[in-house]
C-alpha positions as a printed NumPy array, in Angstrom:
array([[ 67.858,  11.528, -47.12 ],
       [ 69.671,   8.925, -45.877],
       [ 72.185,   7.069, -48.346],
       [ 70.412,   3.831, -48.339],
       [ 66.923,   5.613, -49.167],
       [ 68.673,   7.602, -51.975],
       [ 70.235,   4.393, -53.809],
       [ 66.985,   2.486, -53.491],
       [ 65.354,   5.365, -55.156],
       [ 67.893,   5.565, -57.663],
       [ 67.547,   1.66 , -58.283],
       [ 64.354,   1.798, -58.497],
       [ 64.639,   4.418, -61.378],
       [ 67.173,   2.586, -63.159],
       [ 64.991,  -0.771, -63.138],
       [ 62.558,   1.386, -64.359],
       [ 64.447,   3.132, -67.568],
       [ 66.759,   0.115, -68.151],
       [ 65.521,  -2.945, -66.559],
       [ 63.812,  -4.586, -69.394],
       [ 67.189,  -3.772, -71.66 ],
       [ 70.08 ,  -4.47 , -69.637],
       [ 68.168,  -6.609, -66.77 ],
       [ 69.396,  -6.093, -62.811],
       [ 72.227,  -4.07 , -63.824],
       [ 69.915,  -1.322, -64.741],
       [ 69.229,  -1.26 , -60.683],
       [ 73.042,  -1.109, -60.159],
       [ 73.609,   1.632, -62.289],
       [ 70.746,   3.723, -60.716],
       [ 71.905,   3.157, -57.334],
       [ 75.409,   4.29 , -58.478],
       [ 74.049,   7.73 , -60.172],
       [ 71.451,   8.648, -57.744],
       [ 74.288,   8.421, -54.843],
       [ 76.531,  10.974, -56.658],
       [ 75.027,  14.357, -55.331],
       [ 76.072,  13.089, -51.667],
       [ 79.954,  12.631, -52.857],
       [ 80.302,  16.333, -51.952],
       [ 81.242,  15.034, -48.408],
       [ 84.618,  14.286, -49.614],
       [ 85.106,  17.703, -49.512],
       [ 85.575,  17.394, -45.885],
       [ 89.135,  16.653, -46.849],
       [ 89.689,  20.028, -48.007],
       [ 87.296,  22.511, -46.106],
       [ 86.264,  22.865, -42.2  ],
       [ 83.173,  22.074, -40.742],
       [ 82.088,  25.901, -40.935],
       [ 82.781,  26.025, -44.71 ],
       [ 80.901,  22.897, -45.021],
       [ 78.174,  24.307, -43.737],
       [ 77.243,  25.734, -46.893],
       [ 79.094,  23.316, -49.257],
       [ 77.183,  20.434, -48.317],
       [ 73.758,  20.113, -50.426],
       [ 74.942,  23.272, -52.241],
       [ 76.02 ,  22.947, -55.822],
       [ 76.027,  19.058, -56.251],
       [ 72.377,  19.535, -54.875],
       [ 71.236,  22.028, -57.583],
       [ 69.099,  21.646, -60.475],
       [ 71.913,  23.102, -62.718],
       [ 73.981,  20.023, -61.69 ],
       [ 71.262,  17.712, -62.628],
       [ 71.246,  18.801, -65.882],
       [ 74.619,  19.181, -66.69 ],
       [ 75.182,  15.774, -64.884],
       [ 73.195,  14.293, -66.596],
       [ 74.888,  15.042, -69.925],
       [ 78.2  ,  13.773, -68.455],
       [ 76.747,  10.703, -67.245],
       [ 74.71 ,   9.705, -70.349],
       [ 77.743,  10.3  , -72.154],
       [ 80.07 ,   7.965, -70.302],
       [ 77.223,   5.307, -69.961],
       [ 77.174,   5.384, -73.822],
       [ 80.622,   3.826, -73.609],
       [ 80.381,   1.346, -71.402],
       [ 79.411,  -2.122, -72.493],
       [ 76.346,  -2.6  , -70.477],
       [ 74.554,   0.249, -71.671],
       [ 76.043,   1.315, -75.141],
       [ 73.128,  -0.068, -77.03 ],
       [ 70.764,   2.263, -75.053],
       [ 69.538,   5.646, -76.807],
       [ 71.311,   8.567, -75.637],
       [ 67.998,  10.129, -74.817],
       [ 66.649,   7.487, -72.818],
       [ 70.24 ,   7.251, -70.917],
       [ 70.031,  11.358, -70.249],
       [ 66.05 ,  10.944, -69.077],
       [ 67.284,   8.208, -66.62 ],
       [ 70.335,  10.13 , -65.609],
       [ 68.561,  13.17 , -64.93 ],
       [ 65.794,  11.823, -62.748],
       [ 68.196,   9.909, -60.617],
       [ 70.169,  13.254, -59.949],
       [ 67.085,  15.251, -59.944],
       [ 65.214,  13.059, -57.855],
       [ 67.672,  12.831, -55.239],
       [ 67.866,  16.65 , -54.659],
       [ 63.908,  16.698, -54.503],
       [ 63.467,  14.24 , -51.831],
       [ 66.334,  15.756, -49.919],
       [ 63.933,  19.15 , -50.048],
       [ 61.275,  17.404, -47.844],
       [ 63.627,  17.078, -45.231],
       [ 64.482,  20.158, -43.046],
       [ 68.009,  20.294, -43.69 ],
       [ 66.696,  21.483, -47.283],
       [ 68.764,  22.046, -50.272],
       [ 70.503,  24.777, -52.465],
       [ 68.296,  23.978, -55.47 ],
       [ 68.672,  26.976, -57.177],
       [ 72.427,  27.55 , -57.268],
       [ 74.398,  29.596, -58.291],
       [ 71.38 ,  32.26 , -58.776],
       [ 70.249,  31.983, -55.197],
       [ 71.823,  30.247, -52.134],
       [ 68.204,  30.01 , -50.484],
       [ 67.624,  26.361, -48.94 ],
       [ 64.813,  24.896, -49.724],
       [ 62.811,  22.747, -47.515],
       [ 59.179,  21.663, -47.115],
       [ 59.929,  19.833, -43.916],
       [ 57.865,  17.242, -44.181],
       [ 59.613,  13.713, -43.148],
       [ 62.405,  12.587, -41.126],
       [ 65.99 ,  12.141, -42.979],
       [ 65.614,   8.347, -41.979],
       [ 61.855,   7.298, -42.224],
       [ 61.228,   3.457, -43.203],
       [ 57.684,   3.974, -44.139],
       [ 58.879,   5.568, -47.339],
       [ 62.111,   3.295, -48.137],
       [ 60.464,  -0.048, -47.401],
       [ 58.121,   0.115, -50.044],
       [ 60.769,   1.185, -52.289],
       [ 63.011,  -1.566, -51.289],
       [ 60.246,  -4.28 , -51.438],
       [ 58.805,  -3.1  , -54.874],
       [ 62.286,  -3.484, -56.39 ],
       [ 63.597,  -6.812, -54.986],
       [ 60.383,  -8.581, -56.26 ],
       [ 60.534,  -7.375, -59.628],
       [ 64.371,  -8.192, -59.66 ],
       [ 63.727, -11.596, -57.858],
       [ 60.771, -12.998, -59.282],
       [ 59.838, -11.308, -62.237],
       [ 63.326, -10.651, -63.575],
       [ 62.45 , -13.047, -66.631],
       [ 59.211, -11.882, -67.487],
       [ 57.509,  -9.14 , -69.607],
       [ 55.971,  -7.708, -66.66 ],
       [ 59.129,  -7.444, -64.48 ],
       [ 58.523,  -3.688, -63.804],
       [ 55.135,  -3.84 , -61.816],
       [ 56.274,  -4.221, -58.617],
       [ 58.535,  -1.654, -58.979],
       [ 56.3  ,   0.789, -60.256],
       [ 54.033,  -0.503, -57.471],
       [ 56.768,   0.394, -54.941],
       [ 57.348,   3.965, -56.24 ],
       [ 53.988,   4.455, -56.389],
       [ 53.433,   3.697, -52.637],
       [ 56.534,   5.771, -51.384],
       [ 55.325,   8.606, -53.192],
       [ 51.995,   8.879, -52.065],
       [ 53.439,   8.54 , -48.714],
       [ 55.608,  11.498, -49.296],
       [ 53.083,  13.714, -50.713],
       [ 50.733,  12.527, -47.614],
       [ 53.545,  14.387, -45.307],
       [ 52.694,  17.548, -46.72 ],
       [ 48.723,  17.083, -45.734],
       [ 50.051,  15.804, -42.192],
       [ 52.184,  18.848, -42.232],
       [ 49.232,  21.142, -42.759],
       [ 47.131,  19.517, -40.119],
       [ 49.969,  19.887, -37.687],
       [ 50.405,  23.637, -38.538],
       [ 46.562,  24.307, -37.847],
       [ 46.993,  22.261, -34.691],
       [ 49.683,  24.834, -33.499],
       [ 47.933,  27.597, -35.125],
       [ 44.704,  26.936, -32.771],
       [ 46.821,  26.066, -29.965],
       [ 48.501,  29.291, -29.663],
       [ 45.68 ,  31.695, -30.54 ],
       [ 44.269,  29.433, -27.386],
       [ 47.194,  30.41 , -25.034],
       [ 47.237,  33.886, -26.461],
       [ 50.802,  33.299, -28.035],
       [ 51.574,  36.077, -30.735],
       [ 54.087,  35.236, -33.047],
       [ 55.71 ,  36.052, -36.608],
       [ 56.249,  32.764, -37.851],
       [ 55.731,  29.009, -37.714],
       [ 58.158,  26.091, -38.528],
       [ 57.012,  22.693, -37.991],
       [ 59.161,  19.557, -37.988],
       [ 58.661,  15.77 , -37.589],
       [ 60.99 ,  13.754, -35.254],
       [ 60.927,   9.772, -35.472],
       [ 59.361,   7.447, -37.957],
       [ 56.512,   8.07 , -40.195],
       [ 56.064,  11.697, -39.34 ],
       [ 53.757,  10.965, -36.05 ],
       [ 55.428,  13.318, -33.851],
       [ 56.288,  16.763, -34.685],
       [ 57.451,  19.706, -32.848],
       [ 56.395,  23.374, -33.687],
       [ 58.345,  26.327, -33.494],
       [ 56.744,  30.062, -33.056],
       [ 59.143,  32.666, -33.536],
       [ 57.755,  36.005, -31.74 ],
       [ 59.88 ,  39.249, -31.554],
       [ 62.16 ,  38.269, -29.101],
       [ 61.784,  34.801, -28.413],
       [ 60.621,  31.501, -29.762],
       [ 58.174,  28.978, -28.448],
       [ 58.809,  25.336, -28.738],
       [ 56.002,  22.915, -28.785],
       [ 55.258,  19.379, -29.125],
       [ 52.473,  17.564, -30.797],
       [ 52.304,  13.471, -31.16 ],
       [ 49.551,  12.912, -33.846],
       [ 47.971,   9.622, -31.745],
       [ 47.797,  11.275, -28.706],
       [ 45.177,  13.59 , -27.693],
       [ 46.618,  16.166, -25.703],
       [ 46.841,  20.197, -25.41 ],
       [ 50.232,  21.397, -26.48 ],
       [ 52.42 ,  23.284, -23.664],
       [ 54.802,  25.607, -24.876],
       [ 58.463,  26.548, -23.499],
       [ 59.693,  30.018, -24.256],
       [ 63.198,  30.612, -25.13 ],
       [ 64.692,  33.922, -25.713],
       [ 66.937,  34.244, -28.975],
       [ 69.336,  36.869, -27.572],
       [ 70.347,  38.134, -30.733],
       [ 72.698,  40.597, -29.41 ],
       [ 75.12 ,  37.799, -28.495],
       [ 75.781,  37.321, -32.541],
       [ 77.374,  41.001, -32.224],
       [ 80.386,  39.432, -30.325],
       [ 81.417,  37.327, -32.98 ],
       [ 82.749,  37.921, -36.555],
       [ 79.773,  39.058, -38.802],
       [ 80.486,  36.176, -41.37 ],
       [ 80.128,  33.527, -38.567],
       [ 76.793,  35.343, -37.538],
       [ 75.437,  35.841, -40.841],
       [ 76.151,  32.164, -41.815],
       [ 74.409,  31.039, -38.483],
       [ 71.187,  33.031, -39.32 ],
       [ 71.292,  31.286, -43.177],
       [ 71.772,  27.908, -42.134],
       [ 68.907,  28.082, -39.344],
       [ 66.522,  30.182, -41.607],
       [ 65.974,  32.847, -38.884],
       [ 64.919,  29.591, -36.233],
       [ 67.605,  30.154, -33.423],
       [ 68.431,  31.083, -29.709],
       [ 71.909,  32.143, -28.421],
       [ 73.544,  31.378, -25.023],
       [ 76.947,  32.196, -23.785],
       [ 78.975,  29.712, -22.571],
       [ 82.011,  31.504, -20.842],
       [ 84.113,  33.012, -23.863],
       [ 82.029,  30.927, -26.411],
       [ 78.884,  31.985, -27.971],
       [ 76.658,  28.669, -28.267],
       [ 73.828,  28.722, -31.323],
       [ 70.984,  25.918, -31.194],
       [ 69.605,  25.67 , -34.843],
       [ 66.174,  24.528, -34.688],
       [ 65.863,  24.235, -38.282],
       [ 68.262,  21.267, -38.77 ],
       [ 68.315,  19.807, -35.002],
       [ 65.102,  19.229, -33.204],
       [ 65.542,  16.63 , -30.655],
       [ 63.569,  17.985, -27.737],
       [ 63.863,  20.374, -24.67 ],
       [ 67.213,  19.373, -22.64 ],
       [ 67.51 ,  20.201, -19.094],
       [ 71.047,  19.598, -18.126],
       [ 71.845,  20.71 , -14.381],
       [ 70.926,  24.461, -14.439],
       [ 71.156,  24.621, -18.202],
       [ 67.73 ,  24.358, -20.103],
       [ 68.254,  24.351, -24.075],
       [ 65.336,  23.954, -26.604],
       [ 67.24 ,  21.004, -28.385],
       [ 70.285,  18.503, -27.509],
       [ 72.821,  19.849, -30.403],
       [ 74.819,  23.271, -30.813],
       [ 77.224,  24.526, -32.599],
       [ 79.856,  26.862, -30.717],
       [ 81.887,  30.128, -32.105],
       [ 84.779,  31.319, -30.015],
       [ 86.035,  34.747, -30.972],
       [ 90.031,  35.2  , -31.501],
       [ 91.894,  38.351, -31.05 ],
       [ 92.759,  38.269, -34.616],
       [ 89.311,  38.845, -35.658],
       [ 88.954,  35.252, -36.376],
       [ 86.989,  32.801, -34.784],
       [ 86.905,  28.777, -33.858],
       [ 84.044,  26.735, -34.939],
       [ 82.731,  23.54 , -33.469],
       [ 79.826,  21.582, -32.454],
       [ 78.381,  19.687, -29.27 ],
       [ 75.353,  18.125, -27.588],
       [ 73.82 ,  17.93 , -24.043],
       [ 73.766,  14.239, -22.915],
       [ 70.335,  14.428, -20.942],
       [ 66.638,  15.258, -22.464],
       [ 63.93 ,  16.562, -20.491]])
Protein backbone atom coordinates (compact mmCIF):
# COMPACT_ATOMS: atom_id res chain seq x y z
CA UNK A 1 0.00 0.00 0.00
CA UNK A 2 1.00 3.64 -0.27
CA UNK A 3 3.10 5.30 2.44
CA UNK A 4 0.24 7.41 3.82
CA UNK A 5 -1.92 4.34 4.40
CA UNK A 6 0.92 2.43 6.05
CA UNK A 7 1.67 5.38 8.33
CA UNK A 8 -2.03 5.75 9.20
CA UNK A 9 -2.33 2.07 10.12
CA UNK A 10 0.83 2.28 12.23
CA UNK A 11 -0.43 5.42 13.95
CA UNK A 12 -3.74 3.71 14.74
CA UNK A 13 -1.88 0.76 16.27
CA UNK A 14 0.34 3.16 18.23
CA UNK A 15 -2.72 4.95 19.59
CA UNK A 16 -4.36 1.64 20.52
CA UNK A 17 -1.33 0.31 22.42
CA UNK A 18 0.33 3.46 23.74
CA UNK A 19 -2.21 6.28 23.57
CA UNK A 20 -3.56 5.99 27.11
CA UNK A 21 -0.03 5.85 28.51
CA UNK A 22 1.83 8.49 26.50
CA UNK A 23 -0.91 10.41 24.69
CA UNK A 24 -0.66 11.45 21.07
CA UNK A 25 3.01 10.53 20.99
CA UNK A 26 1.88 6.91 20.63
CA UNK A 27 0.40 7.66 17.20
CA UNK A 28 3.59 9.43 16.13
CA UNK A 29 5.76 6.48 17.16
CA UNK A 30 3.37 4.05 15.46
CA UNK A 31 3.53 5.96 12.18
CA UNK A 32 7.33 5.96 12.27
CA UNK A 33 7.70 2.27 13.12
CA UNK A 34 5.15 1.20 10.49
CA UNK A 35 7.10 2.89 7.70
CA UNK A 36 10.40 1.16 8.54
CA UNK A 37 9.90 -1.78 6.10
CA UNK A 38 9.62 0.64 3.18
CA UNK A 39 13.03 2.12 3.95
CA UNK A 40 14.35 -0.60 1.66
CA UNK A 41 13.80 1.92 -1.16
CA UNK A 42 16.97 3.62 0.08
CA UNK A 43 18.83 0.66 -1.40
CA UNK A 44 18.24 2.18 -4.85
CA UNK A 45 21.36 4.17 -3.98
CA UNK A 46 23.41 0.96 -4.04
CA UNK A 47 21.59 -1.40 -6.42
CA UNK A 48 20.30 -1.00 -9.94
CA UNK A 49 16.64 -1.25 -10.97
CA UNK A 50 16.95 -4.87 -12.05
CA UNK A 51 18.37 -5.97 -8.68
CA UNK A 52 15.72 -3.96 -6.83
CA UNK A 53 12.97 -6.07 -8.39
CA UNK A 54 13.82 -8.76 -5.86
CA UNK A 55 15.12 -6.50 -3.07
CA UNK A 56 12.07 -4.24 -2.67
CA UNK A 57 9.46 -5.93 -0.50
CA UNK A 58 12.09 -8.54 0.24
CA UNK A 59 13.79 -9.13 3.59
CA UNK A 60 12.36 -5.95 5.13
CA UNK A 61 8.88 -7.31 4.43
CA UNK A 62 9.43 -10.82 5.80
CA UNK A 63 7.92 -12.38 8.90
CA UNK A 64 11.44 -12.96 10.23
CA UNK A 65 12.20 -9.24 9.96
CA UNK A 66 9.03 -8.37 11.90
CA UNK A 67 10.04 -10.69 14.75
CA UNK A 68 13.67 -9.62 14.97
CA UNK A 69 12.86 -5.98 14.32
CA UNK A 70 10.33 -5.95 17.16
CA UNK A 71 13.06 -6.93 19.64
CA UNK A 72 15.36 -4.13 18.50
CA UNK A 73 12.63 -1.49 18.34
CA UNK A 74 11.20 -2.40 21.76
CA UNK A 75 14.72 -2.33 23.25
CA UNK A 76 15.29 1.12 21.75
CA UNK A 77 11.91 2.49 22.87
CA UNK A 78 12.59 1.48 26.45
CA UNK A 79 15.51 3.91 26.43
CA UNK A 80 13.51 6.84 25.08
CA UNK A 81 11.99 9.34 27.49
CA UNK A 82 8.49 9.03 26.04
CA UNK A 83 8.21 5.26 26.39
CA UNK A 84 10.72 4.16 29.01
CA UNK A 85 7.96 3.51 31.58
CA UNK A 86 5.98 1.25 29.22
CA UNK A 87 6.62 -2.46 29.79
CA UNK A 88 8.96 -4.22 27.40
CA UNK A 89 6.35 -6.86 26.53
CA UNK A 90 3.82 -4.19 25.53
CA UNK A 91 6.42 -2.37 23.45
CA UNK A 92 7.40 -5.63 21.72
CA UNK A 93 3.81 -6.51 20.83
CA UNK A 94 3.20 -2.97 19.57
CA UNK A 95 6.41 -3.02 17.50
CA UNK A 96 5.69 -6.42 16.02
CA UNK A 97 2.11 -5.49 15.08
CA UNK A 98 3.21 -2.20 13.50
CA UNK A 99 5.73 -4.08 11.34
CA UNK A 100 3.70 -7.20 10.61
CA UNK A 101 0.49 -5.38 9.66
CA UNK A 102 2.55 -3.35 7.15
CA UNK A 103 3.65 -6.57 5.48
CA UNK A 104 0.22 -8.15 5.76
CA UNK A 105 -1.47 -5.13 4.19
CA UNK A 106 0.98 -5.26 1.28
CA UNK A 107 0.06 -8.90 0.64
CA UNK A 108 -3.47 -7.79 -0.29
CA UNK A 109 -2.06 -5.88 -3.27
CA UNK A 110 -1.01 -7.36 -6.61
CA UNK A 111 2.69 -6.63 -6.06
CA UNK A 112 2.82 -9.02 -3.10
CA UNK A 113 5.58 -9.51 -0.52
CA UNK A 114 8.29 -12.09 0.08
CA UNK A 115 6.89 -12.99 3.49
CA UNK A 116 8.86 -16.19 3.96
CA UNK A 117 12.40 -15.05 3.24
CA UNK A 118 15.03 -16.41 3.72
CA UNK A 119 13.27 -19.78 3.39
CA UNK A 120 11.32 -18.95 0.22
CA UNK A 121 11.30 -16.02 -2.18
CA UNK A 122 7.70 -16.69 -3.21
CA UNK A 123 5.79 -13.42 -3.45
CA UNK A 124 2.57 -13.76 -1.49
CA UNK A 125 -0.24 -11.62 -2.86
CA UNK A 126 -4.03 -11.83 -2.56
CA UNK A 127 -4.56 -9.33 -5.42
CA UNK A 128 -7.73 -7.91 -3.87
CA UNK A 129 -7.03 -4.20 -3.34
CA UNK A 130 -5.32 -1.43 -5.26
CA UNK A 131 -2.07 0.03 -3.91
CA UNK A 132 -3.90 3.32 -3.30
CA UNK A 133 -7.45 2.96 -2.00
CA UNK A 134 -9.03 5.83 -0.01
CA UNK A 135 -11.95 3.62 1.02
CA UNK A 136 -9.52 1.72 3.23
CA UNK A 137 -7.43 4.70 4.33
CA UNK A 138 -10.05 7.34 5.16
CA UNK A 139 -11.83 5.44 7.99
CA UNK A 140 -8.43 4.82 9.60
CA UNK A 141 -7.51 8.50 9.47
CA UNK A 142 -10.93 9.76 10.59
CA UNK A 143 -11.12 7.36 13.53
CA UNK A 144 -7.57 8.15 14.59
CA UNK A 145 -7.98 11.93 14.37
CA UNK A 146 -11.28 11.87 16.25
CA UNK A 147 -9.63 10.01 19.12
CA UNK A 148 -6.58 12.27 19.14
CA UNK A 149 -8.53 15.54 18.93
CA UNK A 150 -11.92 15.08 20.56
CA UNK A 151 -11.28 12.37 23.16
CA UNK A 152 -7.61 12.85 23.96
CA UNK A 153 -8.19 13.55 27.68
CA UNK A 154 -11.01 11.08 28.23
CA UNK A 155 -10.90 7.42 29.35
CA UNK A 156 -12.79 6.46 26.20
CA UNK A 157 -10.21 8.12 23.90
CA UNK A 158 -9.64 4.95 21.90
CA UNK A 159 -13.22 4.25 20.83
CA UNK A 160 -13.12 6.14 17.52
CA UNK A 161 -9.71 4.75 16.72
CA UNK A 162 -10.93 1.19 17.28
CA UNK A 163 -13.98 1.93 15.14
CA UNK A 164 -11.79 3.20 12.30
CA UNK A 165 -9.60 0.11 12.49
CA UNK A 166 -12.68 -2.14 12.48
CA UNK A 167 -14.27 -0.46 9.45
CA UNK A 168 -11.04 -0.54 7.43
CA UNK A 169 -10.40 -4.16 8.34
CA UNK A 170 -13.91 -5.24 7.39
CA UNK A 171 -13.55 -3.47 4.06
CA UNK A 172 -10.18 -5.14 3.45
CA UNK A 173 -11.59 -8.58 4.20
CA UNK A 174 -14.62 -7.74 2.09
CA UNK A 175 -12.40 -7.28 -0.97
CA UNK A 176 -11.62 -11.00 -0.77
CA UNK A 177 -15.32 -11.75 -1.10
CA UNK A 178 -15.59 -9.35 -4.03
CA UNK A 179 -12.61 -11.05 -5.64
CA UNK A 180 -14.32 -14.44 -5.38
CA UNK A 181 -17.38 -12.99 -7.08
CA UNK A 182 -15.19 -11.52 -9.84
CA UNK A 183 -13.40 -14.82 -10.39
CA UNK A 184 -16.73 -16.60 -10.70
CA UNK A 185 -17.79 -14.04 -13.29
CA UNK A 186 -14.69 -14.68 -15.39
CA UNK A 187 -15.03 -18.44 -15.03
CA UNK A 188 -18.62 -18.24 -16.28
CA UNK A 189 -17.80 -15.81 -19.10
CA UNK A 190 -14.86 -17.90 -20.32
CA UNK A 191 -17.01 -21.05 -20.34
CA UNK A 192 -19.72 -19.28 -22.35
CA UNK A 193 -17.12 -18.18 -24.90
CA UNK A 194 -15.36 -21.57 -25.00
CA UNK A 195 -12.06 -20.20 -23.70
CA UNK A 196 -9.81 -22.86 -22.23
CA UNK A 197 -7.18 -21.70 -19.75
CA UNK A 198 -4.79 -23.06 -17.13
CA UNK A 199 -4.80 -20.25 -14.55
CA UNK A 200 -6.83 -17.15 -13.71
CA UNK A 201 -5.51 -13.86 -12.31
CA UNK A 202 -7.94 -11.13 -11.22
CA UNK A 203 -6.67 -7.67 -10.28
CA UNK A 204 -8.63 -4.57 -9.14
CA UNK A 205 -7.95 -1.17 -10.66
CA UNK A 206 -9.03 2.22 -9.37
CA UNK A 207 -10.84 3.10 -6.16
CA UNK A 208 -12.92 0.71 -4.05
CA UNK A 209 -12.20 -2.41 -6.10
CA UNK A 210 -15.15 -1.63 -8.37
CA UNK A 211 -13.35 -2.36 -11.64
CA UNK A 212 -11.36 -5.53 -12.30
CA UNK A 213 -9.26 -7.15 -14.97
CA UNK A 214 -9.09 -10.87 -15.52
CA UNK A 215 -6.08 -12.59 -17.05
CA UNK A 216 -6.61 -16.16 -18.22
CA UNK A 217 -3.39 -17.92 -19.11
CA UNK A 218 -3.69 -20.53 -21.84
CA UNK A 219 -1.02 -22.75 -23.36
CA UNK A 220 0.60 -20.13 -25.58
CA UNK A 221 -1.18 -16.89 -24.78
CA UNK A 222 -3.24 -14.76 -22.41
CA UNK A 223 -6.88 -13.74 -22.61
CA UNK A 224 -7.50 -10.33 -21.06
CA UNK A 225 -10.94 -9.06 -20.04
CA UNK A 226 -12.41 -6.22 -17.98
CA UNK A 227 -15.28 -6.42 -15.49
CA UNK A 228 -16.83 -3.24 -14.00
CA UNK A 229 -18.93 -4.34 -11.03
CA UNK A 230 -21.52 -1.60 -11.42
CA UNK A 231 -22.23 -2.29 -15.08
CA UNK A 232 -24.10 -5.24 -16.49
CA UNK A 233 -22.16 -6.11 -19.60
CA UNK A 234 -20.67 -9.20 -21.18
CA UNK A 235 -16.89 -9.46 -20.86
CA UNK A 236 -15.03 -9.29 -24.15
CA UNK A 237 -11.62 -10.94 -24.13
CA UNK A 238 -8.56 -9.87 -26.07
CA UNK A 239 -5.91 -12.47 -26.88
CA UNK A 240 -2.17 -11.81 -26.64
CA UNK A 241 0.47 -14.44 -27.50
CA UNK A 242 3.03 -14.99 -24.76
CA UNK A 243 5.95 -15.46 -27.19
CA UNK A 244 7.90 -17.44 -24.61
CA UNK A 245 10.65 -18.19 -27.15
CA UNK A 246 11.76 -14.55 -27.09
CA UNK A 247 12.99 -14.96 -23.50
CA UNK A 248 15.58 -17.39 -24.86
CA UNK A 249 17.25 -14.40 -26.51
CA UNK A 250 18.19 -12.76 -23.20
CA UNK A 251 20.53 -14.03 -20.43
CA UNK A 252 18.96 -16.79 -18.31
CA UNK A 253 19.16 -14.75 -15.07
CA UNK A 254 17.12 -11.97 -16.70
CA UNK A 255 14.56 -14.41 -18.10
CA UNK A 256 14.08 -16.22 -14.78
CA UNK A 257 13.72 -12.95 -12.86
CA UNK A 258 11.09 -11.72 -15.29
CA UNK A 259 9.11 -14.96 -14.97
CA UNK A 260 9.38 -14.86 -11.17
CA UNK A 261 8.42 -11.21 -10.88
CA UNK A 262 5.35 -11.65 -13.09
CA UNK A 263 4.33 -14.94 -11.44
CA UNK A 264 4.01 -16.31 -14.95
CA UNK A 265 1.55 -13.62 -16.10
CA UNK A 266 3.38 -11.83 -18.91
CA UNK A 267 3.70 -11.44 -22.64
CA UNK A 268 6.89 -10.77 -24.61
CA UNK A 269 7.56 -8.83 -27.79
CA UNK A 270 10.64 -7.64 -29.67
CA UNK A 271 11.39 -4.03 -30.49
CA UNK A 272 14.43 -4.21 -32.78
CA UNK A 273 17.22 -5.55 -30.55
CA UNK A 274 15.23 -5.03 -27.35
CA UNK A 275 13.08 -7.66 -25.70
CA UNK A 276 9.99 -6.10 -24.13
CA UNK A 277 8.13 -7.79 -21.26
CA UNK A 278 4.61 -6.80 -20.22
CA UNK A 279 4.06 -7.79 -16.59
CA UNK A 280 0.35 -8.21 -15.89
CA UNK A 281 0.87 -9.15 -12.26
CA UNK A 282 2.02 -5.70 -11.14
CA UNK A 283 0.95 -3.40 -13.99
CA UNK A 284 -2.67 -3.56 -15.07
CA UNK A 285 -3.80 -0.35 -16.74
CA UNK A 286 -5.76 -1.60 -19.70
CA UNK A 287 -5.15 -2.53 -23.31
CA UNK A 288 -3.01 -0.12 -25.28
CA UNK A 289 -3.21 0.61 -29.00
CA UNK A 290 -0.47 2.92 -30.19
CA UNK A 291 -0.01 3.01 -33.95
CA UNK A 292 0.47 -0.57 -35.06
CA UNK A 293 1.27 -1.68 -31.53
CA UNK A 294 -1.35 -3.41 -29.41
CA UNK A 295 -0.26 -4.34 -25.90
CA UNK A 296 -2.02 -5.80 -22.84
CA UNK A 297 -1.01 -2.90 -20.58
CA UNK A 298 0.77 0.45 -20.69
CA UNK A 299 3.95 -0.32 -18.77
CA UNK A 300 6.75 -2.64 -19.80
CA UNK A 301 10.30 -3.71 -19.03
CA UNK A 302 12.97 -3.77 -21.72
CA UNK A 303 16.05 -5.96 -21.79
CA UNK A 304 18.77 -5.35 -24.36
CA UNK A 305 21.30 -8.22 -24.65
CA UNK A 306 24.97 -7.22 -24.85
CA UNK A 307 27.80 -8.93 -26.69
CA UNK A 308 29.56 -9.86 -23.43
CA UNK A 309 26.54 -11.95 -22.28
CA UNK A 310 25.34 -9.07 -20.08
CA UNK A 311 22.26 -6.94 -20.63
CA UNK A 312 20.80 -3.48 -20.19
CA UNK A 313 17.59 -3.20 -18.17
CA UNK A 314 15.08 -0.38 -18.44
CA UNK A 315 11.36 0.32 -18.27
CA UNK A 316 8.89 2.44 -20.20
CA UNK A 317 5.24 3.05 -20.94
CA UNK A 318 2.96 3.61 -23.91
CA UNK A 319 1.18 6.94 -24.04
CA UNK A 320 -2.17 5.90 -25.45
CA UNK A 321 -4.85 3.69 -24.01
CA UNK A 322 -7.53 1.95 -26.06
